[in-house]
C-alpha positions in Angstrom: 14.1 27.9 5.5 10.5 29.4 6.1 8.4 27.5 8.5 4.6 26.5 7.5 2.7 25.8 10.6 -0.4 23.2 10.5 -2.9 26.0 9.6 -0.8 27.1 6.8 -0.4 23.4 5.4 -4.3 22.7 5.8 -5.0 25.8 3.7 -2.7 24.8 0.8 -4.2 21.2 1.1 -7.8 22.4 0.7 -7.1 24.9 -1.7 -5.2 22.2 -4.2 -7.7 19.6 -3.1 -10.7 21.8 -4.6 -12.1 21.8 -1.0 -11.4 25.5 -0.3 -13.6 26.7 -2.9 -15.8 24.6 -5.4 -14.3 24.5 -8.6 -15.6 25.3 -12.0 -14.0 22.6 -13.7 -14.9 19.6 -16.2 -15.1 16.0 -14.1 -12.1 14.8 -16.3 -10.1 17.8 -15.8 -11.2 17.4 -11.7 -9.9 13.9 -11.8 -6.5 14.5 -13.3 -6.0 17.3 -11.0 -6.6 15.5 -7.9 -4.1 12.7 -9.3 -7.0 10.3 -9.2 -9.7 9.5 -6.4 -9.6 6.7 -4.0 -12.4 4.5 -5.1 -12.6 0.7 -3.6 -15.8 1.9 -2.5 -17.7 2.4 -5.9 -20.1 5.2 -5.0 -17.5 7.2 -2.9 -15.9 9.3 -5.7 -19.3 10.9 -6.3 -19.3 12.2 -3.0 -15.7 13.6 -3.4 -16.5 15.1 -6.6 -19.8 16.7 -5.4 -17.7 18.3 -2.4 -15.3 19.8 -4.9 -17.3 20.6 -8.0 -19.8 23.4 -8.4 -23.0 22.0 -10.1 -21.6 18.4 -10.2 -23.8 16.0 -12.1 -23.5 12.1 -11.5 -24.1 11.4 -15.2 -20.9 13.3 -16.2 -18.9 10.7 -14.4 -20.9 7.9 -15.7 -20.4 9.2 -19.1 -16.4 9.3 -18.5 -16.5 5.7 -17.2 -18.7 4.2 -20.0 -16.9 6.4 -22.4 -13.4 4.9 -21.4 -11.8 8.3 -20.4 -12.0 7.5 -16.8 -11.3 3.9 -15.3 -11.4 2.1 -12.0 -7.9 0.2 -11.5 -5.4 -1.0 -9.1 -2.5 1.5 -8.7 -1.4 3.8 -5.6 -0.8 1.8 -2.6 -2.5 -1.3 -4.6 -5.8 0.4 -3.9 -8.8 0.8 -6.3 -8.5 4.4 -7.7 -10.6 6.4 -10.2 -8.0 7.6 -12.6 -7.8 9.2 -16.3 -7.1 6.8 -19.1 -4.1 9.1 -20.0 -2.7 9.0 -16.5 -3.2 5.3 -15.8 -1.3 4.4 -19.2 1.5 6.6 -18.2 1.7 5.4 -14.6 1.3 2.0 -14.6 4.6 0.6 -15.5 6.2 2.6 -13.0 3.9 0.9 -10.3 4.2 -2.8 -11.4 7.2 -3.6 -9.1 5.6 -2.0 -6.1 2.6 -3.9 -6.7 4.2 -7.1 -7.1 5.9 -6.8 -3.9 2.9 -5.7 -2.0 0.9 -8.8 -3.0 3.7 -11.0 -2.6 4.3 -9.6 0.9 0.8 -10.5 1.7 0.7 -14.1 0.3 4.4 -14.8 0.3 4.1 -18.3 1.8 1.1 -19.5 -0.9 2.9 -18.0 -3.8 6.6 -19.3 -3.1 7.7 -20.7 -6.2 5.5 -19.3 -8.4 7.0 -18.4 -11.9 5.5 -14.9 -12.2 6.3 -14.4 -15.8 4.6 -17.5 -16.9 1.5 -17.0 -14.8 1.7 -13.5 -16.2 1.5 -15.0 -19.7 -1.1 -17.4 -18.7 -3.5 -15.0 -17.4 -2.9 -12.6 -20.5 -3.8 -15.6 -22.9 -6.9 -16.3 -20.6 -8.2 -12.5 -21.0 -7.2 -12.1 -24.6 -10.6 -13.3 -25.9 -12.0 -9.8 -24.2 -14.6 -11.7 -22.2 -14.9 -9.7 -18.7 -14.2 -12.1 -15.7 -14.3 -11.8 -12.1 -11.1 -12.4 -10.1 -12.3 -15.9 -9.1 -13.1 -16.7 -12.5 -9.8 -15.8 -13.8 -7.9 -17.7 -10.9 -10.1 -21.0 -11.4 -9.4 -21.0 -15.3 -5.5 -21.2 -14.3 -6.1 -23.2 -10.7 -5.3 -26.6 -12.8 -1.8 -25.4 -13.5 -1.3 -23.5 -10.3 -3.2 -25.3 -7.8 -1.0 -24.5 -4.7 -1.6 -21.0 -4.0 -5.3 -21.0 -3.9 -7.7 -19.0 -6.0 -7.6 -15.9 -3.4 -3.8 -15.6 -3.6 -3.6 -16.4 -7.4 -6.3 -14.3 -8.4 -5.0 -11.0 -6.1 -1.5 -11.5 -7.7 -3.2 -11.5 -11.3 -5.4 -8.7 -10.9 -3.8 -6.4 -8.5 -0.3 -6.9 -9.6 0.8 -8.8 -13.0 -2.1 -7.8 -15.3 -3.0 -4.1 -15.9 -6.8 -4.5 -15.5 -9.8 -2.3 -15.4 -13.1 -2.7 -13.4 -15.6 -2.7 -16.1 -18.8 -0.6 -15.8 -21.6 -0.8 -14.5 -19.4 -1.1 -11.4 -18.6 2.3 -10.3 -22.0 4.1 -12.0 -24.1 6.1 -9.8 -26.7 4.5 -7.5 -25.6 1.0 -9.3 -24.8 -2.1 -7.6 -22.6 -4.5 -9.8 -20.1 -7.2 -9.4 -16.5 -6.6 -10.4 -15.6 -7.7 -13.6 -12.2 -7.2 -15.2 -10.7 -7.0 -19.0 -6.9 -5.9 -19.9 -6.4 -2.1 -19.7 -4.8 -1.9 -23.2 -8.1 -3.7 -24.6 -10.3 -1.8 -22.9 -8.7 1.7 -23.8 -7.2 0.6 -27.3 -4.0 1.8 -26.4 -1.0 0.4 -25.0 0.7 1.0 -21.4 3.7 3.5 -22.1 6.9 1.2 -21.5 9.8 2.2 -19.0 12.2 4.7 -20.3 14.8 2.4 -22.0 17.9 4.7 -20.7 17.1 3.9 -17.1 16.0 7.8 -16.7 12.8 8.4 -14.6 10.7 10.9 -16.4 7.5 9.3 -15.2 8.8 9.3 -11.5 9.5 13.1 -11.8 6.2 13.7 -13.3 4.5 12.0 -10.2 6.5 14.3 -8.0 5.4 17.3 -9.9 1.7 16.1 -10.0 1.8 14.9 -6.3 3.0 18.7 -5.1 0.4 20.2 -7.4 -2.6 18.2 -5.8 -1.0 17.7 -2.3 2.0 20.0 -1.5 3.8 21.3 0.3 4.7 17.9 1.4 7.9 15.8 2.6 9.3 13.0 0.5 7.7 10.6 3.0 4.3 12.1 2.4 4.7 11.2 -1.4 5.8 7.6 -0.7 2.8 7.3 1.6 0.4 8.6 -1.2 1.9 6.5 -4.1 3.6 3.5 -2.3 6.7 3.9 -4.4 10.1 3.5 -2.8 12.2 4.7 -5.6 11.4 8.3 -6.0 14.3 10.0 -4.3 16.2 10.0 -7.5 13.0 11.7 -9.2 12.9 14.3 -6.3 17.0 15.1 -6.7 16.7 15.4 -10.4 14.0 18.1 -10.3 15.1 19.8 -7.0 16.2 22.7 -8.5 12.6 23.3 -9.9 11.2 23.1 -6.3 11.3 25.5 -3.3 11.8 24.3 0.3 10.0 25.0 3.6 10.1 23.2 7.2 7.0 22.1 9.1 6.8 22.6 13.1 8.5 19.1 13.4 11.5 20.2 11.4 10.7 18.0 8.4 11.8 19.3 5.1 8.7 19.9 2.8 9.0 20.5 -0.9 6.5 22.5 -3.4 6.2 23.9 -6.7 7.1 27.7 -6.5 3.8 29.1 -7.9 1.5 26.4 -6.4 -1.4 28.1 -4.0 -0.3 28.7 -0.5 -3.4 30.7 0.9 -3.1 32.7 4.1 -4.0 30.6 7.0 -6.8 32.7 7.9 -8.7 32.0 5.0 -12.1 30.7 6.0 -12.7 27.4 5.3 -16.2 26.0 4.5 -17.8 22.9 5.9 -17.1 19.9 3.6 -18.4 16.4 3.7 -15.6 13.7 2.5 -16.2 10.2 1.2 -14.5 7.3 3.0 -10.8 6.9 2.2 -10.4 10.3 0.7 -6.9 11.1 -0.5 -6.9 14.4 1.0 -6.4 12.5 4.3 -4.9 9.3 3.0 -2.4 11.2 0.8 0.1 11.8 3.4 2.5 10.1 5.9 2.1 13.0 8.4 -1.9 13.5 8.6 -1.9 16.1 11.1 -2.6 19.2 8.8 -6.1 17.9 8.2 -6.8 15.3 11.2 -6.0 15.2 14.8 -3.7 12.1 15.9 -6.5 11.0 18.3 -8.8 10.5 15.3 -6.4 9.5 12.6 -7.6 5.7 12.7 -11.0 6.9 11.3 -9.3 7.5 7.7 -8.1 3.8 7.5 -11.0 2.5 8.8 -13.5 3.7 6.0 -15.3 6.3 8.1 -16.7 9.2 6.1 -15.9 12.6 7.6 -16.8 16.2 8.1 -14.1 18.8 7.8 -15.0 21.9 10.0 -12.7 25.1 9.7 -10.6 22.5 7.3 -10.2 19.9 9.9 -12.0 16.5 10.6 -14.6 17.2 13.0 -17.1 14.6 12.8 -18.3 11.5 11.1 -21.4 11.1 8.8 -23.4 8.3 7.3 -26.5 7.9 5.6 -29.6 6.5 7.3 -32.8 6.0 5.0 -33.3 9.5 3.7 -31.1 11.5 6.4 -27.8 12.2 6.7 -26.4 11.6 10.2 -23.4 13.4 11.7 -21.9 12.6 14.7 -19.2 15.4 16.2 -15.9 14.5 17.2 -16.1 17.7 19.4 -18.4 20.4 20.5 -19.6 22.6 17.8 -20.3 26.1 18.3 -23.9 27.3 17.1 -22.4 28.7 13.9 -20.9 25.7 13.2 -23.9 23.6 13.8 -25.5 25.7 11.5 -23.3 25.4 8.8 -22.6 21.6 9.0 -26.4 21.3 9.0 -26.8 23.5 5.9 -24.3 21.5 3.9 -25.7 18.2 5.1 -28.9 19.3 3.7 -27.4 20.1 0.4 -25.6 16.8 0.5 -28.8 14.9 1.1 -30.6 16.4 -1.5 -27.8 15.2 -3.7 -27.8 11.8 -2.5 -31.6 11.5 -2.6 -32.1 13.1 -5.9 -33.8 15.9 -4.4 -36.2 14.0 -2.4 -35.0 14.6 1.1 -32.9 17.4 3.0 -32.9 15.6 6.4 -30.1 16.1 8.6 -29.7 14.8 12.0 -26.5 16.0 14.1 -26.0 13.9 17.3 
């Protein structure tokens, strides 16, 4: 079985995450190709798409959100993701059990004894009027009937697990601050969620495996689980294994992949890229060593924005007033420093609407 070293895996990830070359893709196609973007911080997907697409315009994403072709909702790992409408309708039912388990694991004591079916039905009845509500407002409307859990536990169970809902614009629009308001997903999109397969087969699971490998492979089964949070995909992997090719990494783990997916030469140059907080290019793996050193792994879950230099996390970045501020995690060469400054200037212009190209590298 061929062995892929860390650099080979890095270049494969960059190519599939549109970070090796900016792509000439419509925004909707890019969101689909990436299997969605992590989006609990509302403005971060704009940076993620700017770093991946040539001539990205924020208005294009705004139009998709207001046009109901892209939505913000809880899905993979119970985190908020930006997903195409088609994907969320197809994938949501397959994630239901995981979403419930994660919320119940957090609030097991508070939610002990709550009948989930009755609570879900009551929540749907409240939201049936299509009036947007915050999580707290929804919980308070049901608190008389379920006073024990408290509004936080009750609200999270409803919004993040029991009820397929979307976060409505203007939440998530470019340069817009707005509270979170929810309506039912099916109401917002005018389409029902695809039901589970009645024969016990798992075509959605098989699709998730293929889509994940197209966006993140080559990868191990543990990486797939870390990305989506689903425990029940070994059967889906087994069902399509004959379609896949296998490798090993330097640790000896088996890596699966689509046979015709890009695996660039490890010597392929990788440009500087600025990634947003919680980017899936890092969080989409259990073993993140292909893109970030173990010493810096905590940055990816702490919400730090990072800079890729030669394909690896080499700095963090932030915005202070009109300046993009970069803090290296190692010493830069003169060429690397110049490349980081150039890409940082482009980012500063994007974020400021062409008012500033100021960059400061510590």
